[in-house]
Backbone as a printed PyTorch tensor [residue, N CA C, xyz], in Angstrom:
tensor([[[-64.8730, -64.0010, -18.0150],
         [-65.3010, -62.8120, -18.1930],
         [-66.7600, -63.0580, -17.7740]],

        [[-66.8270, -61.9950, -16.9760],
         [-68.3430, -61.5660, -16.0080],
         [-69.0420, -60.5160, -16.9090]],

        [[-70.1620, -61.0450, -16.9980],
         [-71.3170, -60.2520, -17.4090],
         [-72.0130, -60.0940, -16.4960]],

        [[-72.8060, -58.5340, -16.2390],
         [-73.7260, -58.1850, -15.3540],
         [-74.8350, -57.8140, -16.2590]],

        [[-76.0990, -58.1030, -15.9810],
         [-77.4610, -57.6000, -16.4570],
         [-78.0190, -56.5530, -16.0170]],

        [[-77.5490, -55.7090, -16.8540],
         [-78.1850, -53.9290, -16.2750],
         [-79.6220, -54.0600, -15.8580]],

        [[-80.6500, -54.8390, -16.2460],
         [-82.0670, -54.9130, -15.3700],
         [-82.0860, -55.7060, -14.4170]],

        [[-81.7010, -56.7730, -14.3390],
         [-81.8450, -57.6550, -13.0330],
         [-80.4470, -57.4200, -11.8850]],

        [[-79.4610, -57.0560, -12.5260],
         [-78.2260, -57.0390, -11.7530],
         [-77.8310, -58.4390, -11.8480]],

        [[-78.0880, -59.3540, -12.5110],
         [-77.8760, -60.5980, -12.0740],
         [-76.3820, -60.8360, -12.8370]],

        [[-75.5300, -61.1730, -12.1300],
         [-73.7960, -61.5490, -12.5750],
         [-73.7340, -63.0830, -13.1850]],

        [[-73.3460, -63.1910, -14.4130],
         [-73.0170, -64.1410, -14.9800],
         [-71.3040, -64.3710, -15.1560]],

        [[-70.5210, -65.4030, -14.9010],
         [-69.1060, -65.4670, -15.0810],
         [-69.0520, -66.4800, -15.9980]],

        [[-68.2780, -66.3410, -17.2660],
         [-67.9460, -67.0830, -18.1750],
         [-66.3710, -67.8220, -18.3300]],

        [[-66.0390, -68.8350, -18.1430],
         [-64.6920, -69.0930, -18.0200],
         [-64.3160, -69.8920, -19.6920]],

        [[-63.5240, -69.1570, -20.0640],
         [-63.2220, -69.8210, -21.5200],
         [-61.8190, -70.3850, -21.4490]],

        [[-61.9400, -71.7370, -21.9980],
         [-60.7770, -72.4830, -22.0910],
         [-59.5830, -71.4180, -23.1780]],

        [[-58.2080, -71.9110, -22.9470],
         [-57.4150, -71.0390, -24.1750],
         [-57.7830, -71.6330, -25.5250]],

        [[-58.3710, -72.7260, -25.7980],
         [-59.0670, -72.9120, -27.2830],
         [-60.1390, -72.2740, -27.4030]],

        [[-61.1070, -72.2620, -26.4540],
         [-62.2970, -71.1810, -27.0120],
         [-61.9080, -70.0620, -27.1760]],

        [[-61.4040, -69.3450, -25.9260],
         [-60.9410, -67.9930, -25.9860],
         [-60.0800, -67.4550, -27.4260]],

        [[-59.2450, -68.3060, -28.0160],
         [-58.5150, -67.9280, -29.2390],
         [-59.2940, -68.3660, -30.2340]],

        [[-60.4630, -69.0510, -30.2660],
         [-61.3460, -69.1530, -31.3850],
         [-62.1870, -68.2630, -31.6440]],

        [[-62.7210, -67.6540, -30.3220],
         [-63.8710, -66.7630, -30.1010],
         [-63.4000, -65.5000, -31.2700]],

        [[-64.3960, -64.6280, -31.8230],
         [-63.8970, -64.0120, -32.7710],
         [-64.1210, -62.4460, -31.9430]],

        [[-62.9210, -61.9040, -32.1140],
         [-62.7240, -60.4620, -31.7240],
         [-63.9880, -59.7550, -31.4280]],

        [[-64.9210, -59.6800, -32.7690],
         [-66.1750, -58.9310, -32.7880],
         [-67.5060, -59.8160, -31.9080]],

        [[-67.1620, -60.8430, -31.7610],
         [-68.4020, -61.5600, -30.8150],
         [-67.7200, -60.9520, -29.2350]],

        [[-66.5740, -60.9040, -28.9040],
         [-66.2560, -60.7270, -27.2390],
         [-66.8260, -58.9820, -27.5360]],

        [[-66.3270, -58.3740, -28.3740],
         [-66.8280, -56.7280, -28.1120],
         [-68.2750, -56.7470, -27.8760]],

        [[-69.0780, -57.6640, -28.9060],
         [-70.5480, -57.8130, -28.4430],
         [-70.9400, -57.7040, -26.9800]],

        [[-70.1480, -59.0230, -26.6800],
         [-70.5210, -59.1070, -25.1560],
         [-70.2770, -58.2340, -24.4240]],

        [[-69.4380, -57.4940, -24.3460],
         [-68.4490, -56.5080, -23.7000],
         [-69.5230, -55.4930, -23.9990]],

        [[-70.0770, -55.1090, -25.1790],
         [-70.9560, -53.9290, -25.1100],
         [-72.3510, -54.2450, -24.4680]],

        [[-72.6870, -55.1610, -24.2090],
         [-74.0100, -55.7530, -23.3650],
         [-73.7090, -55.4410, -21.8890]],

        [[-72.4530, -55.4270, -21.3370],
         [-72.4310, -55.2350, -19.7040],
         [-72.6800, -54.3160, -19.2060]],

        [[-73.3100, -53.9220, -18.0750],
         [-73.7320, -52.8350, -17.4430],
         [-72.8200, -51.7520, -17.1510]],

        [[-72.9970, -50.3980, -17.3890],
         [-72.0360, -49.7500, -17.2930],
         [-71.7730, -49.3600, -15.8420]],

        [[-72.6260, -49.8010, -14.9150],
         [-72.3750, -49.5300, -13.5020],
         [-71.0800, -50.5320, -12.8410]],

        [[-70.7820, -51.1530, -13.4790],
         [-69.6770, -52.1430, -13.0790],
         [-68.3740, -51.5840, -13.3820]],

        [[-67.7260, -51.3200, -12.2360],
         [-65.7860, -51.0250, -12.7470],
         [-65.3940, -51.7980, -13.8010]],

        [[-65.7280, -52.9550, -13.6210],
         [-64.9340, -53.9220, -14.7350],
         [-65.4580, -53.9020, -16.1430]],

        [[-66.7380, -53.4970, -16.2810],
         [-67.3560, -53.4690, -17.4130],
         [-67.0010, -52.0520, -18.2710]],

        [[-66.9010, -50.8450, -17.2090],
         [-66.0250, -49.6860, -17.7110],
         [-64.5140, -49.7990, -18.0790]],

        [[-64.1950, -50.7550, -17.7210],
         [-62.6770, -50.5470, -17.9660],
         [-62.6420, -51.5750, -19.1420]],

        [[-63.2610, -52.4350, -19.5480],
         [-63.4530, -53.3860, -20.8720],
         [-64.0570, -52.4090, -21.7710]],

        [[-65.1100, -51.7280, -21.6050],
         [-65.5240, -50.8300, -22.6190],
         [-64.7200, -49.9590, -23.0250]],

        [[-63.5130, -49.3550, -22.5290],
         [-63.0350, -48.4140, -22.7710],
         [-61.9580, -49.0420, -23.5600]],

        [[-61.3060, -50.2950, -23.9090],
         [-60.7740, -50.9390, -24.5710],
         [-61.3240, -51.6200, -25.7040]],

        [[-62.7040, -51.4480, -26.0760],
         [-63.5780, -52.1260, -27.1020],
         [-63.0120, -51.7210, -28.3850]],

        [[-62.5650, -50.2490, -28.8960],
         [-62.0310, -50.2370, -29.5720],
         [-60.4250, -50.7970, -29.9990]],

        [[-59.8510, -50.7990, -29.1550],
         [-58.5600, -51.6830, -29.0300],
         [-58.6890, -53.1550, -30.0730]],

        [[-59.6650, -53.6690, -28.8970],
         [-60.0150, -55.2330, -29.3990],
         [-60.4840, -55.0690, -30.7980]],

        [[-61.3880, -54.4670, -31.1850],
         [-62.1130, -54.5630, -32.4860],
         [-60.9260, -54.1100, -33.8430]],

        [[-59.8940, -53.5120, -33.0390],
         [-59.0260, -52.9630, -34.3690],
         [-57.7930, -54.0790, -34.3310]],

        [[-57.4580, -55.0100, -33.3100],
         [-56.5290, -55.9090, -33.7100],
         [-56.9490, -57.0370, -34.8790]],

        [[-55.6620, -57.5860, -35.1530],
         [-55.7220, -58.4140, -36.3040],
         [-56.3690, -59.8980, -35.6190]],

        [[-56.9900, -60.4420, -36.6960],
         [-57.7040, -61.7910, -35.9850],
         [-56.6550, -62.7670, -36.3060]],

        [[-56.7740, -63.9080, -35.7650],
         [-56.5020, -64.0400, -33.9930],
         [-55.2300, -63.3460, -33.2490]],

        [[-55.3750, -62.3890, -32.5280],
         [-54.1990, -61.8010, -31.8060],
         [-53.4050, -62.7400, -31.6780]],

        [[-51.5780, -62.3960, -31.7750],
         [-50.7320, -63.1780, -31.1060],
         [-50.9280, -63.5690, -29.5130]],

        [[-51.4240, -62.7150, -28.5300],
         [-51.7410, -62.7560, -27.2520],
         [-53.0550, -62.7320, -26.5650]],

        [[-53.3840, -63.1800, -25.6640],
         [-55.0000, -62.9500, -25.2440],
         [-55.4190, -61.5140, -25.2370]],

        [[-56.3670, -61.1380, -25.2470],
         [-57.0720, -59.7430, -25.2370],
         [-56.3380, -58.8680, -23.8250]],

        [[-56.6210, -59.9730, -22.9540],
         [-56.2930, -59.5380, -21.4340],
         [-54.7630, -58.5000, -21.6030]],

        [[-53.9050, -59.2360, -22.4600],
         [-52.3930, -58.9580, -22.5460],
         [-52.1190, -57.1940, -23.3840]],

        [[-53.4030, -56.8540, -24.0690],
         [-53.4160, -55.8240, -24.6190],
         [-53.7560, -54.5700, -23.7450]],

        [[-55.0620, -55.3570, -23.0150],
         [-55.6200, -54.3640, -21.9130],
         [-54.3520, -53.7570, -20.9210]],

        [[-53.4820, -54.9390, -20.5270],
         [-52.8450, -54.7940, -19.3760],
         [-51.6540, -53.6720, -20.1280]],

        [[-51.2720, -53.9930, -21.1570],
         [-50.4740, -52.8800, -21.7250],
         [-51.0590, -51.7800, -21.8910]],

        [[-52.2700, -51.1340, -22.3060],
         [-53.0550, -50.1950, -22.1070],
         [-52.9570, -49.5550, -20.7860]],

        [[-53.2530, -50.0070, -19.6060],
         [-53.1210, -49.7920, -18.1690],
         [-52.0460, -49.3710, -18.1680]],

        [[-50.9110, -50.0820, -18.4730],
         [-49.4510, -49.8480, -18.1210],
         [-49.0650, -48.6370, -19.1260]],

        [[-49.4600, -48.1610, -19.9600],
         [-49.2610, -46.6360, -20.6490],
         [-49.6730, -45.9800, -20.0270]],

        [[-51.2100, -46.3230, -19.0880],
         [-51.9640, -44.9860, -18.8410],
         [-50.8400, -44.6500, -17.5320]],

        [[-50.5200, -46.0010, -16.3400],
         [-49.7780, -45.6820, -15.3030],
         [-48.3500, -44.7540, -15.6660]],

        [[-47.6030, -45.4090, -16.7880],
         [-46.5970, -44.6900, -17.1820],
         [-46.6000, -43.2280, -17.3030]],

        [[-47.8240, -42.8930, -18.0800],
         [-48.2860, -41.4120, -18.4530],
         [-48.1760, -40.6610, -17.1030]],

        [[-48.9550, -41.3400, -16.0930],
         [-49.5530, -40.6910, -15.0180],
         [-48.3260, -40.4390, -14.1590]],

        [[-47.4680, -41.2810, -14.0990],
         [-46.1140, -41.4260, -13.4710],
         [-45.0290, -40.2040, -14.2010]],

        [[-45.1470, -40.0150, -15.1420],
         [-44.2150, -39.1550, -16.3760],
         [-44.7660, -37.9190, -15.9900]],

        [[-46.2710, -37.3970, -15.9430],
         [-46.3390, -36.1530, -15.4620],
         [-46.2640, -36.0510, -14.1580]],

        [[-46.6190, -36.6010, -13.3450],
         [-45.8220, -36.2980, -11.5280],
         [-44.3320, -35.9530, -11.7510]],

        [[-43.8460, -36.5650, -12.4840],
         [-42.2010, -36.1170, -12.3390],
         [-42.1790, -34.8860, -13.2420]],

        [[-42.7000, -34.4920, -13.9760],
         [-42.6490, -32.7360, -14.8270],
         [-43.7290, -31.8720, -14.5380]],

        [[-44.2350, -32.2740, -13.1760],
         [-45.0230, -31.2860, -12.7130],
         [-44.4530, -29.5780, -12.6980]],

        [[-43.3870, -29.5440, -12.3280],
         [-42.5670, -28.4660, -12.1840],
         [-41.9320, -28.0220, -13.4910]],

        [[-41.9620, -28.7830, -14.4470],
         [-41.4340, -28.6680, -15.9280],
         [-42.6580, -28.0110, -16.4520]],

        [[-42.2750, -27.3820, -17.7840],
         [-43.2170, -26.5540, -18.6490],
         [-43.8700, -27.8090, -19.5940]],

        [[-42.6370, -28.7350, -19.6330],
         [-43.0020, -29.8930, -21.1390],
         [-43.9930, -30.8260, -20.4120]],

        [[-45.1160, -30.6760, -21.2520],
         [-46.3720, -31.6310, -20.5120],
         [-46.5550, -32.6330, -21.7990]],

        [[-45.6060, -32.9180, -22.7490],
         [-45.7750, -33.7680, -24.0680],
         [-46.6590, -35.1370, -23.4300]],

        [[-47.4160, -35.8450, -24.2220],
         [-48.1350, -37.2900, -23.7250],
         [-47.3320, -37.8860, -24.6020]],

        [[-46.0890, -38.4560, -24.2050],
         [-45.2250, -39.5630, -24.3690],
         [-44.5600, -40.0650, -23.4290]],

        [[-44.6820, -41.3290, -23.6210],
         [-43.2920, -42.4350, -22.5030],
         [-42.7180, -43.2250, -23.3670]],

        [[-41.3540, -43.4510, -22.9200],
         [-40.3020, -44.0700, -23.7690],
         [-40.7260, -45.6330, -22.8780]],

        [[-39.9260, -46.3540, -24.0560],
         [-40.2540, -47.8750, -23.5980],
         [-39.7780, -48.1000, -22.2360]],

        [[-38.7220, -47.7250, -21.7210],
         [-38.1800, -48.0890, -20.6890],
         [-39.1640, -47.7210, -19.3600]],

        [[-39.7660, -46.3020, -19.4420],
         [-40.7840, -45.8050, -18.5330],
         [-42.1030, -46.6670, -18.4940]],

        [[-42.4450, -47.3740, -19.8600],
         [-43.5410, -48.0900, -20.0550],
         [-43.0610, -49.5510, -19.1870]],

        [[-42.0660, -50.0470, -19.3680],
         [-41.5320, -51.3430, -18.7170],
         [-41.8010, -51.0960, -17.4520]],

        [[-41.3570, -50.1580, -16.5350],
         [-41.3060, -49.9080, -15.3290],
         [-42.4570, -49.7640, -14.6850]],

        [[-43.7220, -49.0500, -15.5650],
         [-45.0520, -49.0190, -15.1250],
         [-45.7010, -50.6080, -15.1350]],

        [[-45.4000, -51.2630, -16.1960],
         [-45.8320, -52.6810, -16.3730],
         [-45.6680, -53.2170, -15.2440]],

        [[-44.2240, -53.1420, -14.7500],
         [-43.9310, -54.2440, -13.5760],
         [-44.4870, -53.7070, -12.2550]],

        [[-44.5680, -52.3470, -12.1310],
         [-45.3610, -51.7750, -10.9310],
         [-46.9230, -52.2420, -10.8080]],

        [[-47.6810, -52.2460, -12.0280],
         [-48.9860, -52.6410, -12.5010],
         [-49.0620, -54.1000, -11.9490]],

        [[-48.1310, -54.8800, -12.3860],
         [-48.4500, -56.5360, -12.4690],
         [-48.2180, -56.8990, -10.7290]],

        [[-47.2070, -56.2100, -10.2730],
         [-46.9000, -56.6650,  -9.0210],
         [-48.1260, -56.0580,  -8.0060]],

        [[-48.8180, -54.8300,  -8.2040],
         [-49.5320, -54.3100,  -7.3410],
         [-50.9890, -55.1290,  -7.9420]],

        [[-51.3480, -55.7680,  -8.9660],
         [-52.3220, -56.7040,  -8.9650],
         [-51.9530, -58.1820,  -8.6280]],

        [[-51.0530, -58.5880,  -8.7680],
         [-50.9420, -59.9840,  -8.9090],
         [-50.2250, -60.2360,  -7.8100]],

        [[-49.0650, -59.5080,  -7.3200],
         [-48.2110, -59.6730,  -5.8950],
         [-47.0980, -61.0470,  -6.4590]],

        [[-47.2800, -62.1100,  -6.0120],
         [-46.5070, -63.3210,  -6.2080],
         [-46.7250, -64.3130,  -7.1010]],

        [[-48.0180, -63.8640,  -7.6280],
         [-48.2100, -64.7090,  -8.6080],
         [-48.2220, -64.1490, -10.1730]],

        [[-47.5290, -62.5390, -10.2730],
         [-47.4300, -61.8020, -11.5870],
         [-46.9580, -62.8020, -12.9320]],

        [[-45.5580, -63.3720, -12.2510],
         [-44.9780, -64.3190, -13.1470],
         [-46.0860, -65.1500, -13.7750]],

        [[-46.8970, -65.7430, -12.8810],
         [-47.5900, -67.1290, -13.4390],
         [-48.8940, -66.7250, -14.4650]],

        [[-49.0690, -65.5350, -13.9860],
         [-50.2990, -64.7830, -14.7960],
         [-49.7020, -64.1690, -15.8980]],

        [[-48.6650, -63.6850, -16.2740],
         [-47.9830, -63.1040, -17.5630],
         [-47.9750, -64.6770, -18.1540]],

        [[-47.4210, -65.4510, -17.5100],
         [-47.1800, -66.9320, -18.5490],
         [-48.2670, -67.2620, -19.0860]],

        [[-49.4830, -67.1310, -18.3630],
         [-50.6190, -67.2290, -19.3070],
         [-51.3180, -66.4870, -20.3000]],

        [[-50.7720, -65.2560, -20.0340],
         [-50.7720, -64.2040, -21.0430],
         [-50.0770, -64.3990, -22.3120]],

        [[-49.1470, -65.3270, -22.2020],
         [-47.7140, -65.7600, -23.2500],
         [-46.7870, -64.3390, -23.2370]],

        [[-46.8320, -63.7550, -21.9320],
         [-45.7550, -62.4490, -21.9910],
         [-44.7900, -63.3090, -21.1010]],

        [[-43.5340, -63.6040, -21.6250],
         [-42.4010, -63.7620, -21.1010],
         [-41.1980, -63.2480, -20.8410]],

        [[-41.1640, -62.0660, -21.5750],
         [-39.8680, -61.0930, -21.5610],
         [-40.6180, -59.8260, -22.0720]],

        [[-39.3910, -59.0010, -21.9470],
         [-40.2000, -57.4680, -22.0050],
         [-40.1340, -57.0150, -23.7070]],

        [[-39.5780, -58.1750, -24.4140],
         [-40.0310, -58.1910, -25.8610],
         [-41.0690, -58.0670, -26.4250]],

        [[-41.8120, -59.2140, -25.4670],
         [-43.1050, -59.4270, -25.8560],
         [-44.0220, -58.0720, -25.5090]],

        [[-43.6650, -57.4470, -24.4820],
         [-44.3920, -56.1370, -24.1670],
         [-44.4470, -55.3290, -25.2770]],

        [[-43.2040, -55.0900, -25.9930],
         [-43.0430, -54.3170, -26.9530],
         [-43.5430, -54.6330, -28.3090]],

        [[-43.8920, -56.1530, -28.4660],
         [-44.5160, -56.6170, -29.5540],
         [-45.7920, -56.1360, -29.4980]],

        [[-46.6310, -56.4180, -28.2650],
         [-47.7190, -55.8180, -28.1510],
         [-47.9410, -54.1300, -28.4620]],

        [[-47.1770, -53.6570, -27.8030],
         [-47.1710, -51.9760, -28.0800],
         [-47.1060, -51.7160, -29.7790]],

        [[-46.0690, -52.3780, -30.5120],
         [-45.8580, -51.8080, -31.6660],
         [-46.8770, -52.4560, -32.5640]],

        [[-47.8120, -53.6550, -32.0980],
         [-48.8500, -54.0250, -32.8460],
         [-50.1240, -52.9220, -32.7110]],

        [[-50.0810, -52.6990, -31.5980],
         [-50.8620, -51.4090, -31.5860],
         [-50.6980, -49.9950, -32.0790]],

        [[-49.3610, -49.6110, -32.4390],
         [-48.9890, -48.7150, -33.3650],
         [-49.3620, -49.0550, -34.6380]],

        [[-49.1320, -50.0610, -34.9940],
         [-49.5000, -50.6870, -36.6350],
         [-51.0440, -50.4580, -36.7350]],

        [[-51.8070, -50.4030, -35.9880],
         [-53.2410, -50.5120, -36.1300],
         [-53.8650, -49.1150, -36.2270]],

        [[-52.9220, -48.1260, -35.7250],
         [-53.1620, -46.8770, -35.5900],
         [-53.8690, -46.6550, -34.0510]],

        [[-53.6300, -47.7610, -33.2300],
         [-54.4550, -47.0120, -31.9980],
         [-53.1760, -46.4510, -30.8980]],

        [[-51.7060, -46.4880, -31.4110],
         [-50.8760, -45.5010, -30.7970],
         [-50.1550, -45.1300, -31.6260]],

        [[-49.5730, -43.9050, -30.9830],
         [-48.6910, -42.9430, -31.8490],
         [-47.3280, -43.6510, -31.6070]],

        [[-46.0920, -42.7160, -32.1990],
         [-45.0690, -43.2180, -31.8070],
         [-43.9720, -41.7480, -32.4370]],

        [[-43.1020, -41.9700, -31.7250],
         [-42.1310, -40.7820, -31.8900],
         [-41.1370, -41.6300, -33.1680]],

        [[-40.3610, -40.7920, -33.9360],
         [-39.4990, -41.1060, -34.7090],
         [-38.1960, -42.1630, -34.1070]],

        [[-37.8420, -41.8850, -33.0500],
         [-36.9860, -42.5840, -32.6460],
         [-37.4400, -43.6100, -31.8710]],

        [[-38.9310, -44.0930, -31.5170],
         [-39.3170, -45.3650, -30.6040],
         [-39.2890, -46.4630, -31.9830]],

        [[-38.9600, -47.7290, -31.3810],
         [-38.2860, -48.8810, -31.9630],
         [-38.9110, -50.0440, -31.0310]],

        [[-38.8620, -51.0360, -31.7570],
         [-39.1480, -52.3690, -30.9180],
         [-37.8750, -52.7320, -29.6780]],

        [[-36.7120, -52.2310, -30.4290],
         [-35.5300, -52.9100, -29.8600],
         [-35.5100, -52.1280, -28.1030]],

        [[-36.2980, -51.0520, -28.3110],
         [-36.1750, -50.4890, -27.1050],
         [-36.9100, -51.0450, -25.7030]],

        [[-37.4090, -52.1930, -26.2680],
         [-37.9450, -53.1070, -25.0680],
         [-37.1480, -54.5460, -25.0520]],

        [[-35.9170, -54.3510, -25.6390],
         [-35.0120, -55.3880, -25.4580],
         [-34.5870, -55.5320, -24.2010]],

        [[-34.3380, -56.8700, -23.5590],
         [-33.5010, -57.2150, -22.3060],
         [-33.8910, -55.9300, -21.5060]],

        [[-35.2020, -55.5020, -21.2260],
         [-35.5600, -54.4470, -20.4760],
         [-35.5420, -55.0830, -18.7790]],

        [[-35.7670, -56.2160, -18.2640],
         [-35.3830, -56.8270, -17.1310],
         [-35.7860, -58.4580, -17.4470]],

        [[-35.1370, -58.9800, -16.2860],
         [-35.1230, -60.7730, -16.2300],
         [-36.3070, -60.6050, -15.3920]],

        [[-37.7050, -61.2680, -16.1030],
         [-38.9460, -61.5630, -15.2930],
         [-38.7180, -62.1180, -13.9120]],

        [[-37.6750, -63.5350, -13.9990],
         [-37.6900, -64.2640, -12.7210],
         [-36.8670, -63.1930, -11.7140]],

        [[-36.3330, -62.0880, -12.0920],
         [-35.9260, -61.2100, -10.6430],
         [-36.9760, -60.1630, -11.0020]],

        [[-37.7990, -59.5250, -11.8570],
         [-38.5730, -58.4430, -11.6860],
         [-40.0160, -58.8990, -11.0340]],

        [[-40.3080, -60.3590, -11.1270],
         [-41.4860, -60.8530, -10.4860],
         [-41.1470, -61.9330,  -9.6990]],

        [[-40.8850, -61.7030,  -8.6800],
         [-39.9380, -63.1870,  -7.7700],
         [-41.5400, -63.7150,  -7.1170]],

        [[-41.3280, -65.2000,  -7.3600],
         [-42.4210, -65.6740,  -6.7280],
         [-42.3670, -66.0670,  -5.1460]],

        [[-41.1500, -65.9930,  -4.4500],
         [-41.1890, -66.3570,  -3.0300],
         [-41.0930, -65.2870,  -2.1100]]])
């Protein structure tokens, strides 16, 4: 976690071990995030997810970064879907589980390259069902909507992580 003092511009990096990051309360993390400078792109990204973090059940099953990553993937999936529908009149704001999984893979490869699978393992995301679990947890606390036909099974066996995120 990196904190930037808005007045002095001083950067403070906070590395939390797994035990500490799990024991830190969501409200204390949100309070830390709210102190970050709005001049930092990283702070803007984090602040945009503060509502998500404060609504999650304490303690969440996955690290907070996993939820943020799924939010970013949803945004990318929506952008991709809109690009595909530019010539169509239907501009609904909904993506399917398979569209989300493709965007998630694309985003992870862009951000982490050959380290994607190792990074996902740190986030306790080992299979596409984990992504679905994060999505439906957010649906459960009212942060995401769903269509009647959307179900957790939409994320079952989406792709094999060893093939989707090659390490060599």
